[in-house]
N, C-alpha and C positions, 0 to 999 in steps of 0.2 A: 035481636035489638039491642041496641044500649043506648043510653042517652047522652053520655058524653064521653070522650076519648082525649087525652093529652098525647100530642106526639112530640116526640124527642128523637135528633136522629144528629150524628156525625158529633158525638162525645167524646170521643178521641182520648179518652183518658183522663181528662181534665174534671177531677172530681171535686173541687170548688166550686166550680161553674154549676155543674151535674144538680149539686148538694142546694145551690140558689133557687133552680126552677123546682125542685123535688119540695122545697118550702111554699110553694106559690101556694094558698087557699084555690085557685082552680086544677092546679095539678093535684091536690091532695084530694080533692071532691070528686076527681075523674072516674069513672067507673073500670076504666084500663087506659095505661101506658103504653102506648105503641112505641115502640125503639127500631129506628128506620137506619140500623146500621152504621159501620165504624164507629164501634162502641169503645174501642180498647186502645187502639195504637198511640198511644199518647203516653205521657209522664208517671200517670198513675194506674198500669191497665187492671194490675190484680184487682185493688182495690174498688176501683171502679164496677169491676164486674161483679163483686160482692155486695155493692152499695144496691147494684142493678137485682141483683137475686135477692135479695131482702125486700122487693116490690110483689114477692111471691108470684098469685096468680092474676093479679091484677098486672103484670106484665106482659105484655105481646112481641114477640121478639122478631125483626126482618135481619138474613144476612147483608152486608156490607162488602165490597171490595176488599177493605182494608181487614174485614174479619176471616174472610177467607185467606188472605195472604199470609196473616198471625198464622192461621195452621197449617202452612205451607211449610214456612222458616222452621216453626215449631218442631215439622219432621226433619227438618235437616236440606228441605226444597229451596229453589230460587224462586224467587220476585220481580215485579217491577218496581216496589216502593223505593221512591228516589231519595224521601226522607230518614236518616238512619234512625230516628225513633223507635221506626216500623221492626228492624230486626233486635233492636234492644228488646223493646217492650214482648217479642215473642218469648226471649228466652226468661220472663219474669212469670209467665202464665204458668199455673199448676194443671196438671195434666187434666183433672176433671172440667176446667176453665176451657181448655182445649177442644174436650169433647164436646162442652157446649157449643161455642163457636162453631165445630163442626156440624152439628147437625141441624144450625137454624136454615130456615126457609129462605128462596127467594121473594116470596111476594105471600101476603096473608089479607082476606078479603074478610072486611066486616058487614053489617047492617047497623047504619048510624042513624039516628033518631034525626028527621027533618033532611039527609042528606041522603039515604038509601044506600045502596052497595058502592062501599068505598075498597078501593085496592091501595095496599101500601106496598112498596118497593123501596128498593135504595137510591139505584140508579134510575133505572126503567123497568117497566113487568119484565120485558127479558133478557136483561143483563144487568149485572151487579154495575158495572163501573163503564158506560154507555153514554155520552153527554147529550141531553136536549135543555136548552135554558129558556130564558124568561122571553127572548125575542127568537126564538128558532120560529121558523115559516111554520104554516099550518103543513104543508108537505113533511116537514119532518116530524111534527108530533105524529103525522098521519104513520109515518112507517114505525114509530116507536111503539106506539099502541095500537099495531094491526092487528086486530083477534079481540079486542080488550071490551067489553059487557059492561063495565062500572060507569059509572053515573061521574065518579070523584075518584082520580088518582094521586096518591100521596108521595112524595119522591122525596130526597136530599138530594149528597154526594156533592151538590157542587158549592153549599156553605152559606147558599145566599137564599131568601127567604123571598118569595113572590107567589102572587095567587092569577091566573088569569083561563080562560077560556081556549078549547081546541076543537074546535066543529063539535061542541056542546058540552064537550067533556072537560069537568071543572078539575086544574090542575094546580096542586098545593104543594110547596117547597116550605117547612117549616124554618130552612135555614139551620145551623149549626149551634148547638150548644157551647162547645168547647173551642171551638176553630173557627168562629165566623170572618166573612168578608164583606166588607163595607163599614160594619160598625162596630164598636164593642158590644159585650155584655152578650147574653146568652138567649138565643133566638130558638123558638118552640111553637107549636102554634093550638089552638082548640078546636076541636070539632063535634057538632052537635048542639042546637040546632041548625046552626051556620057552622061560618069557619070566621076563627079570628087568629091574624098571626100576632105572636106576642113575643115581647124581649122582657128580659129582667137582667138589669140593671148591676153590677157590682165591683165593687172597687178593684178596679187591675191591679194596684201596688199591694193590697190584703191578699190577691190571690197568686201574684208570681213570688210572694213572700213562703204561703202555703207550699206553692209548689216545689221551690227551691228546698225547703225545710223535709218533706217528705219524700219527695223523687229521688232515688240513687241514680237516673238518669246523667251520665257525666256533662253531656251540655245542655243543662237543662237552665242557665241562665241566659244563654243565646236561645234556646229556644221561645223562653218567657219574651225576649226583647220583640221576637218576631212575629209569636203569634197571640201574646197577650195584651204586651204594651201597645204594639204598633200594627194590626192586622191589616193586610193588605187589602185595598179599597177593590169596590164592585168592579170600577174601571178596568184596573188590571186583572181583576179574575177574568173578566168578561175576556181579555185579552189574551189570555192563556187556553179560556176551555175552548172559546168559538171556532177554532181548527176541528177540534173534535167534534163538535155539535155538528156538522154539514152532513154526516152519511154519506148514504147511497144517494139520498133524495137529492142532494146538491150536485151531482154528477152527470 
């Protein structure tokens, strides 16, 4: 059993935001750092993975849909990634990094002090890209959590932090480190013995400048404007995600 865990999800290759979170005293003091997927599909993919690897055995890795799609793209296959930075990021990865992403698990389960059994995933325990939201009905959560026995489930994918109960199962979404919806800053969570949703503030202009100087992505200025300076609101994101969150329980 571990005493404390820092949960980082949806970093999306935004290394300055990741470094800001890793500098947090509670992250440095955590027994483990769980990475809940979508780690490298962004402006500094290779550098971000190297920084995460430097955590050594403290890092616990989980696969996200964008990680899986980067592997497919690196192998010459097609994916559904709508953002052109994804296909570009796949060309930047070294073979050892592609192999790393290809071997990541869909879920990881840990025993955490004060919380008991905690299951970590990217989207849902059964799929790395399906959607369940903070306002999804209990029937939807029952569908995506079918067969799950853990008392707490930690997921990412939607880039919006929340904490809720679903028929006695605690659902935690830490939000996104690199591409938050609803507010600026880098979002993460601290687990053990309770649950804390955390936000690390940073200067967006400084991050934009660092990304523009370090990234070779040809569209980095536009990417900065959309994802760093002016992130989508939670209302906008929910409008996009809600039709995908209905599942079979809504039909």
